[in-house]
C-alpha positions in Angstrom: 118.0 -133.3 -5.2 120.5 -131.2 -7.0 123.2 -129.4 -5.1 123.8 -126.0 -6.4 127.4 -125.5 -7.5 129.2 -122.4 -6.4 131.5 -119.9 -8.0 133.7 -117.7 -5.7 134.5 -114.3 -7.3 137.7 -112.3 -6.8 138.1 -108.6 -7.2 139.8 -108.7 -10.6 136.9 -110.8 -12.1 134.3 -108.4 -10.7 136.0 -105.2 -11.7 136.9 -106.5 -15.2 133.3 -107.7 -15.8 132.0 -104.3 -14.8 134.6 -102.4 -17.0 133.8 -104.6 -20.0 130.0 -104.4 -19.4 129.6 -108.1 -18.9 126.4 -109.2 -17.1 128.4 -111.7 -15.0 125.7 -112.2 -12.3 123.0 -113.4 -14.8 125.5 -115.4 -16.9 126.9 -117.3 -13.8 123.4 -117.9 -12.3 122.2 -119.0 -15.8 124.8 -121.7 -15.7 123.3 -123.0 -12.4 125.9 -121.6 -10.0 125.5 -119.9 -6.7 127.7 -116.8 -6.4 130.0 -116.6 -3.4 132.0 -113.5 -2.5 134.4 -113.4 0.4 134.2 -110.4 2.8 137.8 -109.5 1.9 136.8 -109.0 -1.8 133.9 -106.7 -0.7 136.4 -104.7 1.4 138.8 -104.4 -1.5 136.1 -103.2 -3.8 134.8 -100.6 -1.3 138.4 -99.6 -0.6 138.9 -99.0 -4.3 135.8 -96.8 -4.4 134.3 -98.9 -7.3 130.8 -97.5 -6.9 129.4 -99.0 -10.1 130.6 -102.5 -9.1 129.0 -102.0 -5.7 125.8 -100.8 -7.2 125.6 -103.8 -9.6 126.4 -106.2 -6.7 123.6 -104.6 -4.6 121.1 -105.5 -7.3 121.8 -109.2 -7.2 121.8 -112.1 -4.7 125.0 -113.7 -3.6 126.4 -115.3 -0.5 129.0 -113.4 1.5 131.4 -115.8 3.2 133.5 -115.1 6.2 136.8 -116.9 5.6 140.0 -116.5 7.7 142.8 -115.0 5.7 144.9 -111.9 5.7 143.6 -110.9 2.2 141.2 -111.9 -0.5 143.7 -114.2 -2.3 144.4 -116.1 1.0 140.6 -116.4 1.6 139.9 -117.6 -1.9 142.7 -120.2 -1.7 141.4 -121.5 1.6 137.8 -121.7 0.3 139.0 -123.5 -2.9 140.9 -126.1 -0.9 137.8 -126.8 1.4 135.4 -126.8 -1.6 137.2 -128.7 -4.5 134.1 -128.6 -6.7 133.8 -124.8 -6.5 134.8 -122.8 -9.5 137.1 -119.9 -8.9 136.4 -116.8 -11.0 139.7 -114.9 -11.2 141.9 -113.2 -13.8 144.8 -113.1 -11.4 147.4 -115.4 -13.0 149.2 -115.9 -9.7 146.1 -117.0 -7.9 145.1 -119.3 -10.8 148.4 -121.2 -10.4 147.9 -121.7 -6.7 144.4 -123.3 -7.1 143.6 -126.7 -8.4 139.9 -126.0 -8.9 138.3 -125.2 -12.2 138.6 -121.6 -13.1 136.1 -119.1 -14.6 137.8 -116.5 -16.8 136.9 -113.8 -19.3 138.1 -114.2 -22.9 138.9 -111.2 -25.0 135.5 -111.6 -26.7 133.9 -110.6 -23.4 132.8 -114.2 -23.0 132.8 -115.9 -19.6 134.4 -119.4 -19.8 135.1 -122.2 -17.4 138.3 -124.3 -17.8 
């Protein structure tokens, strides 16, 4: 039985993907990952009024997770520590430095990459 691996997305990753017209949902799912989005990230995106991002998210399946934390970064860090095999999708350099997990980033060629 295979355990589906998860990728937790942060706001910067979602908004950049939408801006650069990257089909991040299908790309991530195609690599065999389950997409996880913290409630705090959803709140940030709604607060920014990023309607296109919300519309794209509404067309796909993902797991919304409730994690204690004052903001999205705190929640993602907590999730990453509890789930060391989870990949963290972020473009936030500060957040990347605080997490030991593998990271999913976007290269200038609009290519999603795990490192």
